[in-house]
N, C-alpha and C positions, 0 to 999 in steps of 0.2 A: 664726605664721599671722596674716595681716592681716585686719582687719574690712573690710567693704565698706559705706561710708556710702551711704544711700539717700535719694532724694527720696520723700516719702510724702504721700498725701492720704487722708483718712478721712471717711466719712459713715455715720450710722446714723439711721434714721427709723422711728417706730412703725408707719407704714402708715396706711391709711384705715379699717381695721376693728378692729384690736386696741386694747385699752385701755391696755396697757403694752408696753414694749419689753424683751423677754427676750434680746435679743442683747447681747453685750459684746465690745469690742475695744480693744486697746491696742497702741501701736507706739513704737519708739525708732529714729529714722532714723540717729542718730550711731552707735549700737551695732548697727544692722542687725537688728532684731527686730520681728516682727509676729505677733500672735495674735488670733484671732477665734473666738467661740463663739456658738452658737444654742441657748438653753436651752429646756427643756420641763418642764411640770408646773404644776399649779394652785396657787392661793394664793401667788403670787409665787415659788414654788419654782424655776421655770425661770429667773427673773431671778437668783436666788441661785446656782443651779448654774453658770450661765455666768460670773458674776463671780468665784466661788471658783475655778473651773477655770482661767480666764485668769490670775488672781493666782498660783496655784500653779505654773503653767507658767513664768511670768515669773521666779519665784523660782529656778527651775532654770537658765533661759537667761541671764539678765543677768549673774550673776557669771562664768560661763564666757566670755561675750563680752568682759567687761572684762579678763579675764586672757588671752584668745585664745591659748591654748597647745595646743589640741587639733589632731590631724591629721584627715584625711578620715573614717576609720573611727570615731574618737571623736566627730566632729561628727554623724555619722548616729546613733550611739548616744545622743548628747545630746538630739536632738529627740524620739526615742522615749521616753527617760526623762522628759522634760518632760511628755509626755502621760500617762505612768504616774503621775507625781506629781500631776497634776490629778485623775486618777481616785481615787487614794488620799485626796486631800483631801476629795472628795465622800463617799467611804465613811466616813471619820472623822467628818464632820459628821453623817451619818445616825445614827452610833452615839450621838452626843451629843443630837441632835434627831430622835427617831424620827418626828415629824410630817412631816419633810422626805423621808423614804424614798419612793422612787418618782420623785424628781426626776432629771433627766438633762440632758445637753447634748452637742451636737457640738463638735468642736474642730479647727481647722486652724491650723498655725503654721509660721513660716519664720524661719531665720537666714541672713544673708548674710555670707560670709567667704571669703577667699582666692579671689575670683573665682567663687564658686559659691553656689547656694542649696541649703540643706538643709531639708527639710520633712517634716512628719508630720501625719496626720489620723485622726480617727475620726468617722464619720457622713457627712452629705451636704453639709456646707459645703465649698466647692471652692477650688482654686488653679488659675489659668490663667496661661499665658504668651503674650504677643503679640510676635512677632518678624518683622520685614520684612512687616508687615501681615497675617500669618497667626497665628491663635490655636490654641493647643493646651491641652487640659486635662491638668494634671499629676497630678490625683487621680482616684480612681474612687469613686463613691458607695457607701456601705454602706447600701443600701436594698433593699427587696423588689423594686421594679420593675427596678432594675439587675441584681439576681441572676437574675430571670426572663429578662431579655434575654440575659445572659451564658450562661444554660443553654439558649438557643435556643427558649424558649417563645413569644417575641414577636420580631418583626423590629426594632422600635424602640419608643420611648416612646409615640408616637402610637397604635400598635397596642395596647400594654398599657393605655393610658388608655381606649381604646374598649371594652376588655374589663372595665373597672371597677377596674383596679388603681390605687391611689392613689400619689401621689409621696411622701407623708409617712410611710410605714411604714419605719422604720429596722431594719436587721439588726444594727447596732452603734451604741452610744452610750456615753458616760461616765456613771458614777454608778449604773448598774444592777447591775453585777457587780463583784466584788472585783478581778478581773484584766481588764485592757483588752487587746484585740487591735488593735495599732496598725500602720498602713501608713506606711513611711518611704521617702523618696526624695531624690535630689539631681540637680542639673543645672548646667551651666556657664553663667555670666552672659556676656552680650554687651552692649556699648554700644548703647543704643536699645531694649533689652528693656523691656517693661512687664509687671508681674505684678499680677494681680487675685486677691484673696481675698474671698469673699462667702458670705453665707448663702443659703438656698434662697428667701427672700423676693425675692431678685434673680434668680438663675438659673432659678428655677421659673416666672418670668413673662416673661423676655426670652430669645428664642432666641439661641443662641451666635453666629449670624451677625450679629444686631443688636448684641450686645456687641462683637464684633470691629470693626464699623463705627465705633463710638464711640471705640475705642481704637487704631485703625489708624495714627494719626499719632504717630510716636515723639517728635516735638517738641511735641506738643499739651500744653496746660496741664493738669496732673494734677487741680487743683481743679475746673476746668470739666468734665473728663471724668468724675470721680467723681460730680459733681452731675448730669450728664446721665444716668448710669446709674440713679441713684435716681429722677430725674424720669420716665425711661422705665418703671420698675417701677410707679410710682404711676399713670402713664397707662394701664398695662395692668391696673389693678385694685387694686394695693396691698393685697392681702388679708392680708399677713403683715408682720412686721417686716422691714426692708430694711437690710442692712449691707454695706459694701464698704471694702476697703483697696486702694489703688493704690500700687505701689512701682516705682521706676525707678532704676537705678544712677547715682550721681553721678560726674562726671568731673572735678570741681574739686579 
């Protein structure tokens, strides 16, 4: 199974109101791996949770990508197992450092191989794909507001917000329970695709339509596009940490 080398651009900003950045993200374009986490918890615990979760996930993903021997089913299992490993690392850390108990993090990750993307997530950090100028979200938020919309209690997010439902109440995250419930997916890559992974400090402030406009040009410079996304979130208030990874298949 062949790896798919990716062009990547990464940005993370503390935002305008937060004192520290509790997002953590790491990528490897040659091995086709990208991981992003949005931590939560006081006394730097959120920052620790996101960093530990990303590191544990990479420890699972990178050796497999270097060997690149898995088939499609094993690749889907791999990304889920990487999230499980991240959750176990947080639980183990709490056993050793009880003062960190209660910390948690979202996690979204992707590996690119054999002309496909294999992805997994827990929480409300998102993965999008832009193809032929049209954007599609490949993940579904694990949040109270999303669950209430899915259950038919509200027509859309705007209606839920008007009723006082906050965007930041998660129904799943890593580090809170011993077992993680992980969503896993895959999709075929096409030349010209652009993939966006981001924390809610970005997608919570910028409408999907505005994100799509920034990313609609498949030949656009990724560094400029990712900076435009962060700038747009800052212009919209920047009240949270803002992190984004852009990935595009390489054809060289």
